[in-house]
Residue frames as qw, qx, qy, qz and C-alpha x, y, z in Angstrom:
[[0.023, -0.608, 0.369, -0.702, 22.46, -33.46, 10.98],
 [0.338, -0.106, -0.857, 0.374, 22.62, -35.14, 14.54],
 [0.402, -0.722, -0.527, -0.198, 19.76, -34.88, 16.90],
 [0.237, 0.245, -0.378, 0.860, 19.99, -32.02, 19.40],
 [0.267, -0.705, -0.634, 0.176, 18.06, -30.61, 22.33],
 [0.077, 0.672, 0.048, 0.735, 17.23, -26.99, 23.14],
 [0.395, -0.159, -0.643, 0.636, 18.11, -25.79, 26.54],
 [0.128, 0.087, 0.220, -0.963, 15.78, -22.81, 26.50],
 [0.207, 0.458, 0.856, -0.122, 12.11, -23.53, 26.91],
 [0.022, -0.323, -0.435, -0.840, 9.56, -21.81, 24.70],
 [0.402, -0.182, 0.193, -0.876, 6.24, -20.29, 25.76],
 [0.201, 0.210, 0.925, -0.246, 3.65, -22.47, 27.39],
 [0.303, -0.081, -0.444, -0.839, 0.73, -22.46, 25.03],
 [0.382, 0.265, 0.736, -0.492, -2.41, -22.84, 27.05],
 [0.246, -0.274, -0.928, 0.057, -11.51, -23.45, -15.84],
 [0.393, -0.643, -0.328, -0.570, -14.78, -22.74, -14.28],
 [0.157, -0.456, 0.589, -0.648, -14.87, -21.86, -10.67],
 [0.463, -0.211, -0.860, 0.027, -15.72, -24.63, -8.28],
 [0.504, -0.759, -0.307, -0.275, -18.03, -24.42, -5.24],
 [0.093, 0.666, -0.522, 0.525, -15.98, -22.78, -2.40],
 [0.521, -0.171, -0.778, 0.307, -15.16, -24.82, 0.64],
 [0.431, -0.814, -0.322, -0.221, -16.98, -23.70, 3.80],
 [0.100, 0.644, -0.473, 0.593, -15.12, -21.50, 6.16],
 [0.529, -0.143, -0.786, 0.285, -14.36, -23.32, 9.43],
 [0.467, -0.750, -0.035, -0.467, -15.84, -22.62, 12.82],
 [0.238, -0.634, 0.633, -0.376, -14.41, -23.03, 16.27],
 [0.708, -0.216, 0.637, -0.217, -13.32, -26.52, 17.17],
 [0.820, 0.485, -0.174, -0.250, -13.04, -27.65, 13.48],
 [0.362, 0.564, -0.738, 0.081, -9.52, -28.94, 13.95],
 [0.381, -0.237, 0.800, -0.399, -10.44, -31.06, 17.00],
 [0.805, 0.281, 0.308, -0.423, -13.36, -32.52, 15.06],
 [0.669, 0.614, -0.385, -0.165, -11.19, -33.21, 12.06],
 [0.119, 0.518, -0.813, 0.238, -8.55, -34.79, 14.28],
 [0.530, -0.093, 0.699, -0.470, -11.15, -36.89, 16.07],
 [0.811, 0.360, -0.108, -0.448, -12.42, -38.37, 12.83],
 [0.844, -0.168, 0.495, 0.119, -11.36, -42.06, 12.54],
 [0.190, -0.435, 0.650, 0.593, -8.58, -42.68, 9.93],
 [0.279, 0.237, 0.861, 0.353, -10.87, -44.86, 7.79],
 [0.201, 0.802, 0.554, -0.102, -13.40, -42.01, 7.58],
 [0.116, -0.735, 0.159, 0.648, -10.98, -39.43, 6.38],
 [0.656, 0.445, 0.544, 0.276, -11.92, -39.27, 2.79],
 [0.406, 0.356, 0.268, 0.797, -11.58, -36.66, 0.01],
 [0.198, -0.816, -0.308, -0.448, -14.09, -34.40, 1.66],
 [0.685, -0.655, -0.107, 0.301, -12.23, -34.64, 4.85],
 [0.617, -0.020, 0.162, 0.770, -9.11, -33.45, 2.99],
 [0.130, 0.616, 0.327, 0.705, -10.96, -30.53, 1.53],
 [0.477, -0.831, -0.242, -0.154, -12.35, -29.46, 4.93],
 [0.733, -0.481, -0.005, 0.481, -8.87, -29.78, 6.48],
 [0.499, 0.209, 0.235, 0.808, -7.27, -27.71, 3.72],
 [0.072, -0.796, -0.267, -0.539, -9.80, -24.93, 4.16],
 [0.602, -0.785, -0.086, 0.115, -8.92, -24.78, 7.88],
 [0.716, -0.201, 0.133, 0.655, -5.23, -24.70, 6.85],
 [0.268, 0.593, 0.270, 0.710, -5.95, -21.73, 4.51],
 [0.333, -0.858, -0.158, -0.359, -7.48, -19.88, 7.47],
 [0.741, -0.588, 0.006, 0.326, -4.62, -20.70, 9.83],
 [0.613, 0.104, 0.203, 0.756, -2.03, -19.52, 7.43],
 [0.077, 0.697, 0.267, 0.661, -3.97, -16.34, 6.73],
 [0.537, -0.808, -0.238, -0.051, -4.51, -15.71, 10.47],
 [0.746, -0.348, -0.024, 0.567, -0.80, -15.37, 11.08],
 [0.486, 0.419, 0.216, 0.736, -0.15, -12.67, 8.61],
 [0.123, -0.870, -0.165, -0.448, -1.79, -9.66, 10.30],
 [0.651, -0.751, 0.011, 0.105, -0.06, -10.03, 13.66],
 [0.743, -0.104, 0.241, 0.615, 3.33, -10.51, 11.94],
 [0.338, 0.632, 0.263, 0.645, 2.70, -7.52, 9.65],
 [0.300, -0.927, -0.065, -0.217, 1.92, -5.18, 12.67],
 [0.729, -0.557, 0.139, 0.373, 5.14, -6.27, 14.33],
 [0.661, 0.152, 0.315, 0.664, 7.12, -5.64, 11.18],
 [0.160, 0.783, 0.255, 0.545, 5.53, -2.30, 10.25],
 [0.449, -0.888, -0.091, -0.032, 6.16, -1.00, 13.79],
 [0.736, -0.277, 0.146, 0.600, 9.98, -1.48, 13.54],
 [0.092, 0.930, -0.031, -0.355, 11.57, 1.89, 12.73],
 [0.045, -0.667, 0.655, 0.351, 14.75, 0.57, 11.24],
 [0.922, 0.255, 0.085, -0.279, 13.92, -1.86, 8.47],
 [0.540, 0.588, -0.590, 0.122, 17.61, -2.63, 7.91],
 [0.402, -0.513, 0.652, -0.387, 17.76, -4.21, 11.44],
 [0.125, 0.153, -0.978, -0.062, 18.24, -8.00, 11.89],
 [0.301, 0.281, 0.762, -0.500, 14.86, -8.21, 13.60],
 [0.518, 0.548, -0.005, -0.656, 13.09, -6.55, 10.71],
 [0.340, 0.433, -0.754, -0.360, 14.85, -8.96, 8.31],
 [0.057, -0.025, 0.983, -0.172, 13.75, -11.97, 10.27],
 [0.379, 0.433, 0.592, -0.564, 10.17, -10.92, 10.52],
 [0.467, 0.551, -0.270, -0.637, 9.96, -9.86, 6.87],
 [0.240, 0.291, -0.893, -0.246, 11.22, -13.27, 5.82],
 [0.156, 0.197, 0.919, -0.304, 8.68, -15.09, 7.97],
 [0.451, 0.506, 0.293, -0.674, 5.90, -13.01, 6.49],
 [0.449, 0.470, -0.568, -0.504, 6.95, -14.02, 3.01],
 [0.070, 0.074, -0.995, 0.019, 7.04, -17.71, 4.19],
 [0.336, 0.332, 0.724, -0.502, 3.47, -17.43, 5.56],
 [0.519, 0.550, -0.083, -0.649, 2.25, -16.02, 2.21],
 [0.313, 0.389, -0.821, -0.277, 4.06, -18.78, 0.53],
 [0.118, 0.069, 0.956, -0.259, 2.50, -21.41, 2.86],
 [0.483, 0.460, 0.396, -0.631, -1.02, -19.92, 2.17],
 [0.499, 0.529, -0.442, -0.525, -0.31, -20.24, -1.60],
 [0.124, 0.220, -0.967, -0.043, 0.80, -23.89, -1.20],
 [0.275, 0.264, 0.830, -0.408, -2.41, -24.78, 0.73],
 [0.544, 0.542, 0.120, -0.629, -4.66, -22.97, -1.86],
 [0.426, 0.438, -0.673, -0.417, -2.95, -24.86, -4.64],
 [0.043, -0.055, 0.980, -0.187, -3.50, -28.11, -2.62],
 [0.407, 0.376, 0.607, -0.570, -7.10, -27.31, -2.19],
 [0.519, 0.560, -0.247, -0.597, -7.57, -26.38, -5.92],
 [0.224, 0.350, -0.881, -0.227, -5.76, -29.70, -6.83],
 [0.068, 0.185, 0.963, -0.185, -8.46, -31.81, -5.06],
 [0.050, -0.497, -0.703, -0.506, -11.26, -29.81, -6.61],
 [0.250, -0.752, -0.485, 0.370, -11.94, -27.23, -3.83],
 [0.226, 0.718, 0.099, 0.651, -11.95, -23.50, -3.92],
 [0.386, -0.140, -0.519, 0.750, -10.47, -21.55, -0.98],
 [0.185, -0.887, -0.383, -0.181, -12.78, -19.31, 1.02],
 [0.548, 0.053, -0.223, 0.804, -10.63, -16.33, 1.84],
 [0.026, -0.503, -0.120, -0.855, -12.66, -13.15, 1.83],
 [0.592, -0.608, -0.040, -0.527, -14.78, -14.17, 4.90],
 [0.886, -0.101, -0.403, 0.206, -12.01, -16.25, 6.61],
 [0.258, 0.533, -0.385, 0.708, -10.28, -13.53, 8.46],
 [0.491, -0.466, -0.673, 0.298, -10.47, -13.98, 12.29],
 [0.194, -0.915, -0.105, -0.338, -11.39, -11.24, 14.65],
 [0.581, 0.130, -0.449, 0.667, -8.52, -9.84, 16.72],
 [0.093, -0.414, 0.890, -0.168, -8.05, -10.38, 19.64],
 [0.893, 0.010, 0.081, -0.442, -9.28, -13.94, 19.50],
 [0.755, -0.232, 0.604, 0.105, -8.26, -17.53, 18.97],
 [0.019, 0.331, -0.734, -0.593, -6.68, -19.06, 15.96],
 [0.693, 0.138, -0.277, -0.652, -9.13, -20.47, 13.41],
 [0.750, 0.055, -0.635, -0.177, -10.52, -24.02, 13.93],
 [0.773, -0.594, 0.043, -0.219, -9.89, -24.13, 17.64],
 [0.808, 0.219, -0.328, 0.437, -6.18, -24.91, 17.27],
 [0.376, 0.167, -0.457, 0.789, -3.89, -23.98, 20.19],
 [0.436, -0.732, -0.454, -0.259, -6.83, -23.57, 22.60],
 [0.569, -0.684, -0.203, 0.408, -6.01, -20.98, 25.30],
 [0.432, -0.076, 0.218, 0.872, -4.00, -18.76, 22.94],
 [0.204, 0.875, 0.356, -0.257, -5.36, -15.35, 22.29],
 [0.534, 0.138, 0.303, 0.777, -3.83, -13.68, 19.19],
 [0.001, 0.904, 0.265, -0.335, -3.91, -9.91, 19.27],
 [0.546, 0.668, 0.123, 0.491, -2.55, -7.02, 17.20],
 [0.433, -0.858, 0.019, 0.276, 0.16, -4.86, 18.55],
 [0.357, 0.828, -0.421, 0.101, 3.49, -3.22, 17.76],
 [0.771, 0.224, -0.533, 0.266, 6.65, -5.09, 18.49],
 [0.398, -0.710, 0.420, -0.401, 7.37, -5.82, 22.17],
 [0.099, 0.329, -0.930, 0.131, 9.05, -8.60, 23.98],
 [0.478, 0.114, 0.696, -0.523, 5.72, -9.72, 25.36],
 [0.707, 0.500, -0.016, -0.501, 4.21, -9.83, 21.84],
 [0.406, 0.503, -0.751, -0.136, 7.03, -11.88, 20.50],
 [0.058, -0.192, 0.930, -0.309, 6.70, -14.37, 23.36],
 [0.414, 0.229, 0.705, -0.528, 3.02, -14.57, 23.97],
 [0.678, 0.571, 0.126, -0.446, 1.70, -14.29, 20.31],
 [0.531, 0.665, -0.461, -0.250, 4.36, -14.83, 17.67],
 [0.105, 0.368, -0.920, 0.082, 6.38, -17.72, 19.32],
 [0.515, 0.068, 0.692, -0.500, 3.12, -19.19, 20.68],
 [0.748, 0.479, -0.046, -0.457, 1.59, -19.50, 17.24],
 [0.612, 0.570, -0.540, -0.090, 4.68, -21.34, 15.95],
 [0.493, -0.541, 0.632, -0.255, 5.40, -23.49, 18.92],
 [0.363, 0.333, -0.817, -0.300, 6.73, -26.92, 17.82],
 [0.876, -0.157, -0.264, -0.372, 5.09, -30.28, 17.85],
 [0.885, -0.068, -0.370, 0.274, 8.08, -32.16, 19.18],
 [0.504, -0.859, 0.001, 0.087, 9.87, -31.17, 22.41],
 [0.631, 0.305, -0.139, 0.699, 13.12, -29.81, 21.02],
 [0.141, 0.340, -0.145, 0.918, 11.93, -26.69, 22.71],
 [0.476, -0.306, 0.144, -0.812, 8.88, -27.21, 24.80],
 [0.273, -0.007, 0.914, -0.298, 7.06, -29.55, 27.07],
 [0.037, 0.355, 0.894, 0.270, 3.93, -31.37, 26.10],
 [0.214, 0.301, 0.270, -0.889, 0.88, -29.27, 25.48],
 [0.654, 0.525, 0.334, -0.430, -2.10, -28.87, 23.10],
 [0.762, 0.259, 0.484, 0.343, -1.77, -30.24, 19.64],
 [0.205, -0.509, 0.260, 0.794, 0.37, -28.14, 17.38],
 [0.578, 0.644, -0.076, -0.495, -0.34, -26.87, 13.92],
 [0.137, 0.513, -0.817, -0.223, 2.37, -29.26, 12.89],
 [0.329, 0.065, 0.922, -0.194, 0.39, -32.28, 14.14],
 [0.591, 0.562, 0.363, -0.450, -2.59, -31.15, 12.11],
 [0.457, 0.667, -0.437, -0.393, -0.46, -30.95, 8.96],
 [0.099, -0.307, 0.946, 0.031, 0.91, -34.40, 9.73],
 [0.485, 0.302, 0.757, -0.316, -2.62, -35.80, 9.83],
 [0.541, 0.696, 0.011, -0.471, -3.42, -34.01, 6.60],
 [0.269, 0.579, -0.708, -0.301, -0.43, -35.60, 4.80],
 [0.282, -0.055, 0.949, -0.130, -1.28, -39.02, 6.13],
 [0.590, 0.507, 0.490, -0.393, -4.80, -38.62, 4.64],
 [0.448, 0.696, -0.346, -0.441, -3.37, -37.72, 1.27],
 [0.004, 0.411, -0.906, -0.103, -1.28, -40.82, 1.30],
 [0.353, 0.136, 0.882, -0.282, -4.22, -43.04, 2.39],
 [0.533, 0.611, 0.380, -0.445, -6.95, -41.54, 0.18],
 [0.421, -0.112, 0.612, 0.660, -4.73, -40.83, -2.85],
 [0.416, 0.740, 0.368, -0.380, -7.09, -38.21, -4.33],
 [0.599, 0.529, 0.340, 0.496, -6.79, -37.23, -7.98],
 [0.291, -0.633, -0.016, 0.717, -4.77, -34.09, -8.37],
 [0.487, 0.727, 0.392, 0.284, -5.82, -31.60, -11.10],
 [0.439, -0.061, 0.006, 0.897, -3.64, -28.64, -12.22],
 [0.013, -0.675, -0.430, -0.600, -6.75, -26.57, -13.02],
 [0.286, -0.885, -0.132, -0.343, -6.94, -23.33, -11.08],
 [0.743, -0.481, -0.031, 0.464, -3.67, -23.92, -9.39],
 [0.205, 0.973, -0.064, 0.087, -1.30, -20.87, -9.62],
 [0.768, -0.015, -0.109, 0.631, 2.51, -20.88, -10.15],
 [0.049, -0.963, -0.042, -0.261, 3.97, -17.71, -8.63],
 [0.514, 0.277, -0.459, 0.670, 7.12, -16.23, -7.17],
 [0.536, -0.794, -0.234, -0.167, 6.67, -15.55, -3.46],
 [0.410, -0.825, 0.380, 0.082, 9.78, -13.86, -2.02],
 [0.067, -0.586, 0.784, 0.194, 12.53, -16.34, -2.36],
 [0.478, 0.061, 0.867, -0.128, 10.19, -19.19, -3.00],
 [0.287, 0.109, -0.598, -0.741, 8.40, -20.50, -6.05],
 [0.651, 0.129, 0.492, -0.564, 4.76, -21.57, -5.80],
 [0.072, 0.211, -0.890, -0.398, 4.47, -24.75, -7.81],
 [0.765, -0.030, -0.220, -0.605, 1.49, -26.70, -9.29],
 [0.532, -0.252, 0.765, -0.262, 0.76, -29.94, -7.27],
 [0.653, 0.311, -0.523, -0.452, 0.76, -32.98, -9.68],
 [0.704, 0.034, -0.709, 0.028, 1.87, -35.81, -7.66],
 [0.715, -0.663, -0.222, -0.011, 1.85, -37.01, -4.08],
 [0.689, -0.029, -0.120, 0.714, 5.58, -36.22, -3.92],
 [0.096, 0.499, 0.125, 0.852, 4.59, -32.61, -4.59],
 [0.575, -0.676, -0.229, -0.398, 1.98, -32.68, -1.82],
 [0.831, -0.405, -0.231, 0.303, 4.46, -34.18, 0.61],
 [0.527, 0.121, -0.083, 0.837, 7.13, -31.67, -0.13],
 [0.152, -0.618, -0.161, -0.755, 4.61, -28.75, 0.28],
 [0.699, -0.655, -0.207, -0.200, 3.38, -29.97, 3.63],
 [0.817, -0.211, -0.170, 0.509, 6.94, -30.65, 4.86],
 [0.312, 0.408, -0.006, 0.858, 8.03, -27.13, 3.85],
 [0.358, -0.693, -0.134, -0.611, 5.20, -25.60, 5.84],
 [0.821, -0.542, -0.166, 0.075, 6.02, -27.73, 8.98],
 [0.770, -0.073, -0.110, 0.625, 9.73, -27.28, 8.74],
 [0.217, 0.492, 0.015, 0.843, 9.76, -23.49, 8.11],
 [0.450, -0.711, -0.103, -0.531, 7.48, -23.03, 11.01],
 [0.783, -0.591, 0.126, -0.147, 8.72, -25.44, 13.65],
 [0.064, -0.674, 0.735, 0.034, 11.96, -26.86, 12.38],
 [0.723, 0.146, -0.650, -0.183, 12.78, -30.55, 11.77],
 [0.863, -0.485, -0.097, -0.102, 12.90, -33.27, 14.34],
 [0.839, 0.055, -0.139, 0.523, 16.66, -33.32, 13.99],
 [0.399, -0.119, -0.071, 0.906, 17.36, -29.57, 14.15],
 [0.124, 0.831, 0.411, -0.354, 15.61, -26.24, 14.52],
 [0.056, -0.683, 0.343, 0.643, 18.18, -24.68, 12.27],
 [0.572, 0.297, 0.730, 0.225, 16.56, -25.73, 9.01],
 [0.016, 0.551, -0.139, -0.823, 17.37, -22.83, 6.70],
 [0.597, 0.539, 0.587, 0.093, 15.35, -22.41, 3.55],
 [0.407, 0.727, 0.122, 0.539, 16.58, -19.01, 2.54],
 [0.035, 0.798, -0.262, 0.541, 19.06, -16.46, 3.96],
 [0.473, 0.108, -0.764, 0.426, 20.10, -18.97, 6.53],
 [0.437, -0.373, 0.225, -0.787, 17.13, -18.13, 8.73],
 [0.041, 0.003, 0.968, -0.249, 16.05, -20.78, 11.33],
 [0.185, -0.518, -0.795, -0.255, 12.48, -22.07, 11.50],
 [0.180, -0.702, -0.208, -0.657, 9.96, -19.46, 12.58],
 [0.704, -0.667, -0.244, -0.001, 9.61, -20.44, 16.24],
 [0.748, -0.304, -0.027, 0.590, 13.43, -20.20, 16.72],
 [0.339, 0.410, 0.166, 0.830, 13.77, -17.05, 14.71],
 [0.367, -0.781, -0.178, -0.473, 11.19, -15.40, 16.97],
 [0.824, -0.489, -0.165, 0.234, 13.16, -16.90, 19.80],
 [0.594, 0.105, -0.017, 0.797, 16.28, -15.05, 18.63],
 [0.027, -0.622, -0.140, -0.770, 14.39, -11.83, 18.70],
 [0.647, -0.700, -0.223, -0.204, 12.97, -12.55, 22.17],
 [0.820, -0.457, -0.027, 0.345, 16.29, -13.60, 23.70],
 [0.131, 0.952, -0.258, -0.104, 18.32, -11.02, 21.63],
 [0.311, -0.554, 0.744, 0.206, 20.74, -13.78, 20.70],
 [0.611, 0.343, -0.579, -0.417, 21.38, -16.10, 17.82],
 [0.947, -0.175, 0.175, -0.206, 20.49, -19.71, 18.24],
 [0.291, 0.654, -0.698, 0.033, 23.74, -21.68, 18.52],
 [0.967, -0.136, -0.180, -0.119, 24.61, -25.35, 18.94],
 [0.091, 0.663, -0.698, 0.254, 27.28, -26.66, 21.29],
 [0.069, -0.197, 0.946, -0.249, 27.87, -30.27, 22.10],
 [0.176, -0.312, -0.884, -0.302, 24.44, -31.21, 20.79],
 [0.105, -0.651, -0.582, 0.476, 22.59, -28.54, 22.83],
 [0.153, 0.635, 0.331, 0.681, 20.79, -25.52, 21.15],
 [0.294, -0.645, -0.420, 0.566, 20.86, -22.37, 23.16],
 [0.223, 0.917, 0.171, 0.282, 20.24, -18.64, 22.42],
 [0.610, -0.677, 0.109, 0.397, 23.79, -17.82, 23.17],
 [0.665, 0.354, 0.318, 0.576, 25.10, -16.78, 19.79],
 [0.268, 0.185, 0.100, 0.940, 25.77, -13.37, 18.30],
 [0.121, 0.414, 0.455, -0.779, 23.69, -10.44, 19.59],
 [0.051, 0.488, 0.670, 0.557, 20.39, -9.67, 17.91],
 [0.026, -0.077, -0.338, 0.938, 19.48, -6.24, 19.26],
 [0.143, 0.648, 0.737, -0.128, 15.81, -5.66, 19.98],
 [0.269, 0.350, 0.303, 0.845, 14.80, -2.72, 17.68],
 [0.136, 0.256, 0.292, -0.911, 13.20, 0.59, 18.42],
 [0.035, 0.397, 0.868, 0.296, 9.47, 0.16, 17.55],
 [0.287, -0.354, -0.142, -0.879, 6.50, 2.37, 17.13],
 [0.141, -0.003, 0.810, -0.569, 4.35, 1.96, 20.26],
 [0.527, -0.198, -0.493, -0.663, 1.14, 0.63, 18.57],
 [0.471, -0.207, 0.608, -0.605, -1.20, -0.29, 21.35],
 [0.182, 0.155, 0.970, 0.052, -3.14, -3.61, 21.45],
 [0.351, -0.169, -0.403, -0.828, -6.18, -3.27, 19.28],
 [0.409, -0.032, 0.676, -0.611, -9.11, -3.71, 21.76],
 [0.222, 0.316, 0.922, 0.041, -11.99, -6.17, 21.25],
 [0.273, 0.789, 0.533, -0.138, -14.44, -4.65, 18.82],
 [0.507, 0.533, 0.158, 0.658, -11.80, -2.33, 17.40],
 [0.258, 0.019, -0.252, 0.933, -10.73, 1.26, 18.37],
 [0.032, -0.705, -0.676, 0.213, -13.52, 2.99, 20.13],
 [0.129, 0.943, 0.258, -0.163, -14.78, 6.32, 18.69],
 [0.643, -0.009, 0.232, 0.730, -11.79, 7.07, 16.44],
 [0.061, 0.706, 0.002, -0.706, -11.27, 10.74, 15.42],
 [0.631, 0.685, 0.075, -0.356, -11.88, 11.79, 11.90],
 [0.348, 0.683, -0.621, -0.162, -8.38, 11.27, 10.44],
 [0.275, -0.279, 0.910, -0.136, -8.02, 7.95, 12.28],
 [0.663, 0.357, 0.550, -0.361, -11.34, 6.83, 10.97],
 [0.625, 0.699, -0.179, -0.298, -10.41, 7.64, 7.45],
 [0.123, 0.597, -0.791, -0.051, -7.14, 5.82, 7.70],
 [0.481, -0.056, 0.837, -0.255, -8.81, 2.76, 9.29],
 [0.712, 0.522, 0.334, -0.330, -11.37, 2.70, 6.42],
 [0.400, 0.731, -0.502, -0.231, -8.58, 3.20, 3.81],
 [0.104, -0.449, 0.886, -0.050, -6.72, 0.26, 5.22],
 [0.560, 0.148, 0.752, -0.313, -9.76, -1.98, 5.50],
 [0.687, 0.620, 0.036, -0.376, -10.87, -1.19, 1.96],
 [0.359, 0.669, -0.637, -0.135, -7.41, -2.14, 0.63],
 [0.295, -0.276, 0.889, -0.216, -7.24, -5.25, 2.86],
 [0.674, 0.324, 0.529, -0.400, -10.62, -6.34, 1.58],
 [0.626, 0.668, -0.273, -0.295, -9.51, -5.85, -2.05],
 [0.076, 0.518, -0.852, -0.004, -6.48, -8.05, -1.32],
 [0.473, 0.002, 0.826, -0.306, -8.77, -10.80, 0.18],
 [0.704, 0.507, 0.306, -0.392, -11.24, -10.67, -2.66],
 [0.476, 0.697, -0.487, -0.223, -8.48, -10.75, -5.29],
 [0.114, -0.373, 0.915, -0.102, -6.91, -13.76, -3.59],
 [0.599, 0.224, 0.699, -0.318, -10.27, -15.62, -3.57],
 [0.616, 0.681, -0.024, -0.396, -10.83, -14.63, -7.15],
 [0.176, 0.625, -0.737, -0.188, -7.33, -15.93, -8.22],
 [0.164, -0.141, 0.974, -0.069, -8.04, -19.50, -6.91],
 [0.589, 0.386, 0.558, -0.439, -11.63, -19.50, -7.97],
 [0.658, 0.701, 0.046, -0.271, -10.76, -18.86, -11.53],
 [0.833, -0.021, 0.255, 0.491, -7.01, -19.70, -11.92],
 [0.356, 0.882, 0.096, 0.294, -6.34, -16.15, -13.00],
 [0.678, -0.145, -0.195, 0.693, -2.70, -15.08, -12.24],
 [0.094, 0.512, 0.064, 0.851, -3.59, -11.47, -12.88],
 [0.571, -0.707, -0.185, -0.375, -5.84, -11.54, -9.82],
 [0.823, -0.388, -0.178, 0.374, -3.02, -12.92, -7.72],
 [0.448, 0.270, 0.020, 0.852, -0.78, -10.07, -9.02],
 [0.213, -0.680, -0.166, -0.682, -3.51, -7.60, -8.04],
 [0.753, -0.614, -0.237, -0.022, -3.70, -9.11, -4.53],
 [0.744, -0.110, -0.133, 0.645, 0.02, -8.70, -4.14],
 [0.190, 0.419, 0.078, 0.884, -0.14, -5.02, -5.17],
 [0.479, -0.692, -0.240, -0.484, -3.04, -4.48, -2.73],
 [0.801, -0.473, -0.239, 0.277, -1.09, -6.04, 0.13],
 [0.577, 0.060, -0.074, 0.812, 1.92, -3.76, -0.51],
 [0.072, -0.590, -0.148, -0.791, -0.42, -0.69, -0.46],
 [0.612, -0.659, -0.431, -0.065, -1.39, -1.58, 3.12],
 [0.660, -0.135, -0.309, 0.671, 1.83, -0.25, 4.59],
 [0.138, 0.338, 0.002, 0.931, 1.26, 3.43, 4.16],
 [0.502, -0.604, -0.144, -0.601, -2.05, 3.76, 6.09],
 [0.843, -0.369, -0.362, 0.148, -0.75, 1.32, 8.67],
 [0.575, -0.011, -0.222, 0.787, 2.36, 3.43, 9.43],
 [0.105, -0.482, -0.073, -0.866, 0.30, 6.62, 9.40],
 [0.687, -0.580, -0.280, -0.337, -1.96, 5.13, 12.02],
 [0.801, -0.259, -0.308, 0.442, 1.11, 4.12, 14.08],
 [0.345, 0.229, -0.120, 0.902, 2.14, 7.73, 14.08],
 [0.340, -0.559, -0.155, -0.740, -1.13, 8.95, 15.75],
 [0.019, 0.135, -0.804, 0.579, -1.32, 8.79, 19.61],
 [0.346, -0.511, -0.776, -0.133, -4.35, 7.25, 21.21],
 [0.307, -0.802, -0.114, -0.500, -6.35, 9.49, 23.57],
 [0.814, -0.554, -0.123, 0.123, -4.69, 7.92, 26.58],
 [0.070, 0.922, -0.378, 0.050, -1.29, 8.96, 25.38],
 [0.680, -0.476, 0.557, 0.038, 0.46, 5.67, 26.12],
 [0.503, -0.038, 0.740, 0.445, 0.81, 4.51, 22.55],
 [0.230, 0.317, -0.377, -0.839, -0.49, 4.86, 19.05],
 [0.817, 0.294, 0.216, -0.448, -3.21, 3.43, 16.83],
 [0.176, -0.303, 0.855, 0.382, -2.71, 0.68, 14.33],
 [0.477, 0.061, -0.603, -0.637, -4.67, -1.29, 11.73],
 [0.679, -0.103, 0.467, -0.556, -7.64, -3.57, 12.67],
 [0.058, 0.152, -0.924, -0.345, -7.46, -5.91, 9.66],
 [0.531, 0.343, 0.605, -0.483, -11.34, -5.97, 8.99],
 [0.181, 0.149, 0.787, 0.571, -12.88, -7.50, 6.02],
 [0.353, 0.260, 0.156, -0.885, -15.62, -5.22, 4.72],
 [0.609, 0.384, 0.677, -0.149, -18.85, -6.64, 3.20],
 [0.236, 0.089, 0.615, 0.748, -19.16, -6.60, -0.52],
 [0.382, 0.261, 0.054, -0.885, -21.67, -4.32, -2.13],
 [0.696, 0.302, 0.611, -0.227, -24.67, -6.21, -3.44],
 [0.738, 0.646, 0.190, -0.046, -24.05, -7.44, -6.93],
 [0.018, 0.840, -0.518, -0.161, -20.31, -6.63, -6.82],
 [0.896, 0.281, -0.343, 0.039, -18.04, -9.10, -8.50],
 [0.846, -0.394, -0.053, 0.356, -15.21, -10.78, -6.70],
 [0.594, 0.044, 0.025, 0.803, -12.43, -8.37, -6.01],
 [0.010, -0.612, -0.185, -0.769, -14.62, -5.33, -5.91],
 [0.351, -0.404, -0.619, 0.575, -15.01, -3.40, -2.69],
 [0.038, -0.916, -0.377, -0.130, -16.95, -0.41, -1.48]]
């Protein structure tokens, strides 16, 4: 497909179990990217992949809040967001398989960021990710900002993108050529995608290119459909924001296509820093129920890649599906101010002493 430009600018973005990789801290991406190429060894790859796990995980809660808040799940906006959530879960699975392939074990249970706050690893400095129901501002300031492209099909130069980080990771794989083991990797169906075992560098390259292209689009075109003819995430969110399909005319991409009506959404307020203050009894019970199920999901995911147990991954999927009921119940309860409703906080609860992976209080 020929190269094109985008006329509409996007947001300005200011086996036995192995030893788990350490969860990243702020600025980890900058330090990884500052490491000279000749010093990017197998341990560098493991550290970068752990950051990638955290980045992919961090996008799922804000996107779920947006999706759950939409009242009509048959709407085009709901379909677009649901597809992107499936993609993000698929991306996380790919990265977990990559980390297992090089002998690492993903840290997941303690890798959830606090909302509102930055993305893990210090990527996209200046961006604050918060949890809210679907609004135009939320789409523009959070969802599009997370997915903003590396190359200026759609935006001017800014901080390094997630795509540039994945490019550096792929380069390191080619230069280091680490041995790839199938142990503890998990094949699984994720939405319309198949999670595969990484056996060759070609598998690694394909996985990383999928993550980049589904998020940002290709250098040639943002309209890089992988399933259901959906454009890359950044542009799909742009369709929701502009309420128009992305369309190409004479080499120029614009949001001038068919209408994409903005849906009626439950008015979930922004979750404040530190969580909802002094929630009433029913709200507190629902928040606790949600966080217990969320923690179970995280523990099951970590257990799955620590042991290579597909049953643990199936349990994690069931736990994730169970999150919707308490989330929507919370979105039906007005906050004391009366301007909106509650919503989930996505907090990981500490494990009980002596509890096995996957057990929660």
